C-alpha positions in Angstrom: 7.4 -5.6 -18.4 9.0 -2.3 -18.0 12.6 -2.4 -16.7 13.0 -0.5 -13.5 16.6 0.7 -12.9 18.0 2.1 -9.7 21.6 3.3 -9.4 23.7 1.4 -6.9 24.9 4.6 -5.2 21.3 5.8 -4.9 20.3 2.5 -3.3 23.2 2.6 -0.9 22.4 6.2 0.1 18.7 5.2 0.7 19.8 2.2 2.8 21.9 4.5 5.0 18.9 6.7 5.6 16.8 3.8 6.9 14.0 1.4 6.1 11.5 4.0 4.8 14.1 5.5 2.5 15.1 2.1 1.2 11.5 1.1 0.4 10.8 4.6 -1.0 13.7 4.4 -3.5 11.9 1.4 -5.1 8.5 3.0 -4.9 9.8 6.1 -6.6 11.6 4.2 -9.4 8.5 2.2 -10.1 6.2 5.2 -10.2 8.7 7.1 -12.4 8.7 4.2 -14.9 4.9 4.3 -15.2 4.4 8.0 -15.3 3.9 8.8 -11.7 0.5 7.2 -11.1 -0.9 3.7 -10.7 -3.3 3.2 -13.5 -4.5 0.1 -15.4 -2.1 0.9 -18.1 0.7 1.3 -15.6 -0.1 -1.9 -13.9 0.1 -3.7 -17.2 3.8 -2.6 -17.4 4.6 -4.0 -13.9 5.0 -7.5 -12.4 2.9 -8.6 -9.4 5.6 -7.8 -6.8 6.0 -4.2 -8.1 2.2 -3.7 -8.1 2.0 -5.1 -4.6 4.7 -2.8 -3.4 2.9 0.2 -4.8 -0.2 -1.1 -3.2 1.5 -1.3 0.2 2.8 2.2 -0.3 -0.8 3.5 -1.0 -2.2 1.5 1.9 0.4 2.9 4.3 0.0 6.5 3.1 -3.8 6.4 3.2 -4.3 4.6 6.5 -1.6 6.5 8.3 -3.2 9.8 7.1 -6.9 9.0 7.5 -7.5 5.4 8.1 -9.4 2.8 6.1 -12.4 5.1 5.8 -10.2 7.6 3.9 -8.7 4.8 1.8 -12.1 3.6 0.8 -13.5 7.1 0.2 -10.6 7.9 -2.0 -11.5 5.0 -4.3 -8.9 2.4 -3.3 -11.3 -0.1 -1.8 -11.6 -2.2 -5.0 -7.8 -2.4 -5.4 -7.3 -3.8 -1.9 -10.5 -5.7 -1.4 -11.4 -7.1 -4.8 -7.9 -8.2 -5.7 -5.6 -10.7 -3.9 -3.6 -8.0 -2.0 -4.1 -9.9 1.4 -2.9 -13.1 -0.3 0.2 -11.3 -1.6 0.9 -10.0 1.9 0.7 -13.5 3.3 3.0 -14.7 0.6 5.5 -12.0 1.5 5.4 -13.2 5.1 3.1 -10.5 6.5 0.4 -12.8 8.0 -0.9 -10.2 10.5 -1.3 -7.6 7.8 -3.1 -10.0 5.6 -5.5 -10.8 8.5 -6.0 -7.0 9.1 -6.8 -6.4 5.4 -9.3 -9.3 5.5 -10.9 -7.9 8.6 -11.2 -4.5 6.9 -12.5 -6.3 3.8 -15.5 -7.6 5.8 -16.3 -4.0 6.9 -15.8 -2.7 3.4 -18.4 -5.2 2.1 -20.9 -3.8 4.6 -20.2 -0.1 4.3 -18.4 0.8 1.1 -21.3 2.2 -0.8 -21.9 4.9 1.9 -18.2 5.6 2.3 -17.6 5.9 -1.4 -20.5 8.3 -2.1 -19.7 11.8 -3.1 -19.9 14.2 -0.2 -18.9 17.6 1.2 -15.8 18.0 3.4 -18.0 18.2 6.4 -19.9 15.0 5.4 -16.5 13.3 4.8 -15.3 14.2 8.3 -18.6 12.8 9.7 -17.8 9.4 8.0 -15.1 8.7 10.7 -17.8 8.8 13.4 -20.4 7.0 11.4 -18.0 4.2 10.6 -16.1 3.9 13.8 -16.1 0.1 13.2 -12.8 0.8 11.3 -11.1 2.4 14.3 -9.6 -1.0 15.5 -8.3 -1.7 12.1 -6.7 1.8 11.9 -5.2 1.5 15.3 -3.7 -2.0 14.5 -2.2 -0.7 11.3 -0.6 2.4 13.0 0.7 0.2 15.9 2.4 -2.3 13.4 3.3 0.0 10.4 7.0 0.3 11.4 7.4 -3.5 11.7 5.4 -4.2 8.5 7.4 -1.7 6.6 10.6 -3.4 7.9 9.3 -6.7 6.7 8.5 -5.2 3.3 12.0 -3.9 3.1 13.4 -7.3 4.0 11.2 -9.0 1.3 12.5 -6.4 -1.3 16.1 -7.0 -0.3 15.7 -10.8 -0.5 14.0 -10.6 -3.9 15.5 -7.4 -5.3 15.5 -8.6 -8.9 11.7 -8.7 -8.8 11.6 -5.0 -8.1 14.4 -3.4 -10.1 17.8 -3.8 -11.8 20.5 -2.3 -9.8 23.0 -0.5 -12.1 
């Protein structure tokens, strides 16, 4: 495993800025350690909690920007729906997020081939109407994102040694 190091003063400054900054300091340090991108090679350098944190970060960014349709179209479906991401969220205490991921997983199973297909920008925009079944999942994520990110921050704080060494 690659050692992730965060300076104590950097962590304190992030903590003073709020929950998002606290989580992001860990996300940035992990990304920096693996070359800035989550790849198979990078995942091999990380532990399961670090991978799960990057997963949550990707999920949050994609769903807040364009919902589960965008997440799936951008190729992240297999990462979230063919791996134990929902189980990890349950283990971290985020039962409702795990339920939501499982609900989206059922829709993914039905529609992923159409959503993942190459398409023009216009066809991509039409996917949101074609697959409006994801709207409830998107809305639930947006409504709960702040609380879930707070829970992620709490989990990191309670298990900080699983994420980084504070120097």
